N, C-alpha and C positions, 0 to 999 in steps of 0.2 A: 299773240297773247296780249290781252289788255292789262291795264294797270292793276285791276283788282286781282286777276289771276296771279300776276307776278308777286303781289304783296302776300297773298295766301301761301304761295309756294315758298317765299322767303321766310315766312313765319313758321312753316312746317319744318324746314330744314335747320332751324336754329338749335334744337335740342339733340340729345343723344338718344339712340335707340336702346331698348332694353338689353339687346344682345351686346352692344358696345359696353354698357355699364357692367354687365355680368362678366365680360372678358377682363375688364379693368379690375374688378373685385377679385376675380380668380388669380390674376397676376400678383396683386398685392398680398393675397393670402399665401401664395407660394413663396414669395420673397420674405414675408414675415416668418414663415415656418423655418426657412433656411437660417435666417438671422437668429431666431430663438435657439435653434440647435447649436449654433456656433457659440452663443453666449453661455449656454449651459455647459458646454465642453470646456470653455475657458474658466468658468467658475470652479469646475471640478479640479482642473490643473492648479488653479490658484489655491484651493484648499489643501491640496497635497503639498505644494510648496510651503504654505504657511505651517502645516504640520511638521514638515522636515525642519523648518527653522525653529519651531517650538521645541522639538525633541533635541535639537542641537544645543539650544540655549540652556535647557534644563540639564542636559548631560554635562555641559561646561560648568554649570552650577554645582553639580555633584562632585566634579573634579576639584573645584575650588574649595568646597566643603572638606573634602578628603585631605587636601594639602594643608588647610588651616587647622583642622582638628585631629589629623592622623587617624581618622576612622571614617567609615561610611555613615551617611545619615541613616537613621532607622526608617525614615519615610521622607518623601519629597516635601512634605509640609514643613520640615525643618529648614528648607531652603528659603521659604517665604516668611518665616517668623524671625524677627530680630530679637535681640536681647537689649538690656539697658546699655551694655557696652558696645555692641556691634549691630549695625543695620542688617536687614535681611540680604541674603546673597542674590535672590531674584526679586525684582520689583513686580508689582501688580497683584500682590496678594494671592490667594488660592486660585484665582482665575488664570494665573500664569501656568497652572498645572493641568490645564484642559486643552484639548486639541480643537481645531476649528469646528468639529462636529459636536462639541460640548460633551465629550467623553473624557473622563479623568485619565491622565497618563498612568501607566503601570511602571513600577520600579522593581527590577529583579537584581539581587546581589548574589554573586558566587565568589566568595573569597574577596580578592581585591578587584575582581572584574564585575562590571555591572551593565545593565541595559535599561534605557528609558524607552518605553514603547507606547506608540499611539495605535489605537485599534483600527484606524483608517475609516474609510467611508462607510463600511458596513457596520461599524461600531461593535465589532466582535473581535476579541483577542484570539490569536492563534490561527488567523486566516491569512490568505495570500496578500492582502492589501495592507497588512500591518507595516508601520514605519518604525524601524528600530535604530537606536543609536549605535549598536554593535554590529550592524550589517554594512559591509562595504558595498559600494555601487559598482 
């Protein structure tokens, strides 16, 4: 083999073939799909945990209101409204009364018992994914 043939062969072998590039792109696509599915699943779990924390905080606010005023609030808005004499029980304004899916929390009172409810991911009350303050795990 002469010098010219060796130079031509070395130049031909420097690049990737189309098949090699397609295999690499396919592998990257598969790995990306797996990663996105895991991220989405973790985001769902994070939203449920945040909703549970919000329901707990608002439920504790209702209990504080009851202890302080000897009666249940007529609505959750009373927890975020302060008076001239007292600051609000919950900080964050009315946004504190919404779950991570931007659905307003529901407040049910039955005598001295109450429930603070998040509609959950489907944003509909009365379904299986509701997050309630009166439900034990």
